[in-house]
C-alpha positions in Angstrom: 78.8 74.0 129.9 78.6 73.6 126.2 78.4 76.7 124.1 76.7 76.4 120.7 79.0 76.9 117.7 78.2 79.9 115.5 78.4 78.9 111.8 80.3 81.4 109.6 79.7 79.4 106.5 78.0 81.1 103.6 76.3 79.0 101.0 76.2 80.5 97.5 74.0 78.9 94.8 75.4 79.4 91.4 73.9 78.6 88.1 76.4 76.5 86.2 76.4 76.1 82.4 77.5 72.4 82.3 78.2 72.6 78.6 80.8 75.3 79.1 82.3 73.4 82.1 82.5 70.2 79.9 84.1 72.1 77.1 86.7 73.6 79.5 87.5 70.2 81.0 87.9 68.7 77.5 90.2 71.6 76.5 92.4 71.1 79.7 92.4 67.4 79.2 93.6 67.8 75.6 96.4 70.1 76.7 97.5 67.7 79.3 97.6 64.9 76.7 99.7 67.1 74.5 102.2 67.7 77.2 102.3 64.0 78.1 102.9 63.1 74.4 105.6 65.7 74.1 107.3 64.4 77.2 107.1 60.8 76.1 108.4 61.7 72.6 111.3 63.6 74.1 112.3 60.7 76.3 112.0 58.3 73.4 114.2 60.6 71.3 117.1 60.0 73.7 116.7 63.1 75.8 117.4 62.2 79.5 114.6 64.5 80.6 117.0 66.4 83.0 115.3 68.4 85.7 116.7 70.9 88.1 115.1 70.4 91.5 
């Protein structure tokens, strides 16, 4: 005998301001690029990029 599954999912509709989302994504992307450039610069400068794992 198969028992029907009870769905506990709640669907929430949210109004999203896509301009704000886009601006936030651009800001995060810019910060990531800065970190990458800093890392690349430090490795080019002779730093062995030592990490403690």
